N, C-alpha and C positions, 0 to 999 in steps of 0.2 A: 467487905469480904464477900465473894460470890457464894452461891449455894453449893453445898457439897453433894456429891452423887450418892444417893441412897440405894443400897443393895437390899434393904429390908430384911425381915427375919421370917423363916418358914418353920411352923411347928405343927405337930399332930395333937389334937385336943378332942376331948369328948364333948359333944353338944348336948343340949337339954333333951333332944330327941333320943339320946343314947348312942347315936352314930358317932364314930370317930372320923373327924374331918381334918383336912389340911387347912391351916389358917395362915394368911400372910399379914404381917404386921409392919407398919412404917410410921413415921412421924411427919406431921405437917403443921403449919401455923394456922390458928383460927383467925377470925375476922379482927381480933384484937392483937394479933401478932404473937399470941402465946402458943408454945408447942403442945400439941395434943397427939395422942397415939390413935392410929386408925387400924382397923382389922377388917379383912375381907376373907370370906370363905372361898377357897379354891375348888374344893371338891371332896368327895369321900375317899376312904381307903380303897373302896371297891373300884372307883373310877381311876385312881392313881395309886397302885399298890406299892410303889417305891418312891423314896424322896426325890430321886433323880427325875422321875416322870412329873412329880408335882412342881419341881423347880422349873422344868421346861414350860409347864402350863402358866407360870406366873411371869414369864418374860414380858408379855404384853402389858401386864399391870405395872411391872417395874419401870418400863419405859414411860408409862403414863404418869407416874408420880414424879418422874424426873424429866417431864416434858420441857421445862425451861432450860435445863442443862443439856438435854439432848439436841437442842438447836445448834450446839457447838459440841458434838460428841467427842469424848476423850478417847474413844476407840471406834473403829468402823462399825456401823450398824449392819448386821447380817440379814440376809433375805428371810431366814427363818424367824428372826426377831420381828421383822416387819410384818410377816404373816401373822404371828401371834398377836401383835398389837392391833392389826386390822380385825382379826377375829374377835378380840376383846372389845374394841370400840365400835365397830361397824356391823358385826354379825351376831352380837349378843342378843339375848331374848328381850333386853330392855331397849335396844335400838329399833327405830321404826323406819329406817331408810329403805329397807328391802322387805319383800314378802317372805313368808316362811319357805316357799319353794325356792326362791332365789338364794336364800341363805344356805339351803342344803346343797344346791348346785355349786355355789362358790366354795364352800368348805370342801366339797369333793374334789374339785379341780385343783385347789391349792395343795391339798394333802396327797392327792394321787399323782399329780404331774409336776407342779412347780417346785414344791419343797424338796422332794427326793433328789432332784438334780441341782437346784440352785441354792438350797437352804444354807449351806456353809459359806456362800460367797458374799462378800460385802457389796453394798449398793453400788459403789463406784467401780466394781469389777465386772459388772454386767455389760456386755457389748452387743450392739445391734445385730451384727452378722452372726455372732455366736448363738443368739436366740433364734435367729432365722433358720440356721442350720439345724439347731436342736428340734425345732418344730417339724422340719421336713422328715426327721428321722424317728419321730414318735410312733410307737406301735403298741397296740393293746396286747394282752396276754397271749392271744392266739397267733401273734406274729403278723397279722395283716396290717396294712397301712391305716393309720387313723384318718377318719373322714375330714375333709377340708373344713366343713362348718364347725366341727369340734375343735380343730386346731385354731380356727379363728376365734372361738370363744376363749380358749386358753390364752391366746395372744392378747385379747382385749382385757382379760382379767389381770394378766401380768402388768399391763399398762395402768390399770386401776390401782394396783399396789404401789407403783412408782408415783402416781399422782397423790396417793395417800402420804407417801414420804415427803413429797414437796409441800403438801398442805401443812404438815407438822414441822416444816423447815429443816428437815434432815438432808434435803437436797435443794439446790438452787432452782429457781424457775427455769423452765426450758431444758432441764437435764434428764428428761424421761427418755431412756435409750430405746424403749419399745415403740415409740412414735413412728419411727422409720422402718420398723420390721415389716417386710412384705409377707402377707399370708392371705391367699385367696379363700373365700368362703363358698366358692362355687362347688356344687356337687360334681363328682367324677362321672356319675351316670344318672340318667333320668329315671326316677322311680316308675315302676310299671303300674299302670292304672288298670284295674280290672273292669271290664264291661259288666253291666248288670246280669247278662245271661251267664257269663263265665263265673261271676260271683256266686250265683245260685248253684252251679255245678260243684263249687268248692265246698 
């Protein structure tokens, strides 16, 4: 019989520190094959005031404990779930793959640009031309066009997410739709360089 899919259990409990925190509980087998209960602290009530927010935060952890089953997903993996899993496994404080500055930038681009537009779409629903057109239309809050180098970074990070899905075998090798997305990183204008005399006048 194959492994069943675990949804886990979320509860709010008081810790020894006195803080009330959200805890996620699940079961797994130890080295002897015996079932044991595991508990992970998701965050405090201040971080996640509602149960809905806490449930969203454990998406990545739930996918991690079901890693073997997720290689043959019973339902499509959404982009927002992929992002949560990437944040949990690759950008956590315990991971040493990226510098602190890189983790901040990656988190910002994912939550600011990628997740709002693509979050509810399944991995298999993302198309190359759709991403390319989306990048062309990205605009910051002031309505101006987003700089090409910034759009190139967003495109590259989106590709990193799909490679992450391939690494965990939620997609087949060679199924990264971002690979063929065209996005120039060239500046639209040459930055003005001040001469030393002009710099002193400023």
